[in-house]
C-alpha positions, 0 to 999 in steps of 0.5 A: 388557483392553478397550483392550489387546484392541482394540489387539492384535486390530484389526490382526490381524482386518483382515488376516484379513478381507483388509482389510490385509496381514500386513505392515501388521498387524504394522506398528503392532506394531514401531513402537508395541508398545514403548509398553506396556513399563514405565517407571521407577516403573511399579507393574505393569499394574493400577497404572500408568494411563498411555496407554502401559500402558493401550493398548499395555501391554494389547496387549503382554500379549495379544501375549505371551499369544497368542505363548506359547499358540501356541508351547506348543501348536505352533499348536493353540491361541491367544488366540482359543480363550481369548476364544471360551470367555470369550464362550461362558461369558457374559463380555463388555463387559456383565458385570463379572467379576473378571479372574481368572475370565475368565482361568481360563476362557480358560486351561481352553480352551487347556489351559495357565495362560498368562493367569493366570500372566502376569497374576500376574506383571505385575499389580503389578510391572513386567515387561520383554518381549524384544520384539526377540527375539519379533519376530526369532523371528516374522520381524518386522523394523522397516523405518522405520514398516513391518514386513518379514516373514521367512518363514524365521524359526523361528516364522514359521508362528505369525506367519502363523497370527495373520493367517490367515483 
């Protein structure tokens, strides 16, 4: 989770701070996020310690959870809310909690079970994500090594929220 959170959040936080554009924030996602998908022989996100699964698999997990929380709450809640609640409860890099504890706190903050349910599904089994469908719904299209954004996409408002200050 530590590496995946950093990989997922860094470009979004840069855009929120005005240090990059929304399209730049999603550029790495369209070119790199597929590195987090399971490959043949994958044993789940907890048991496949490859570079792609550690960094981009964790980022993919965070992206899927953030997307699902935002979609199910119509943008009223996000992964940010879960992370703030975990931090407020004392969860940080200085403590070692079972991940299930952190996810239960995060889920309580969002009023959903997205973190816990997704983790249970992914931890010991390979789960492929329809990244193309998610990107299409959010209005993110790969254009070479860059992202082109479509504000007419059905979930473009959720995409915009991810990088809004």
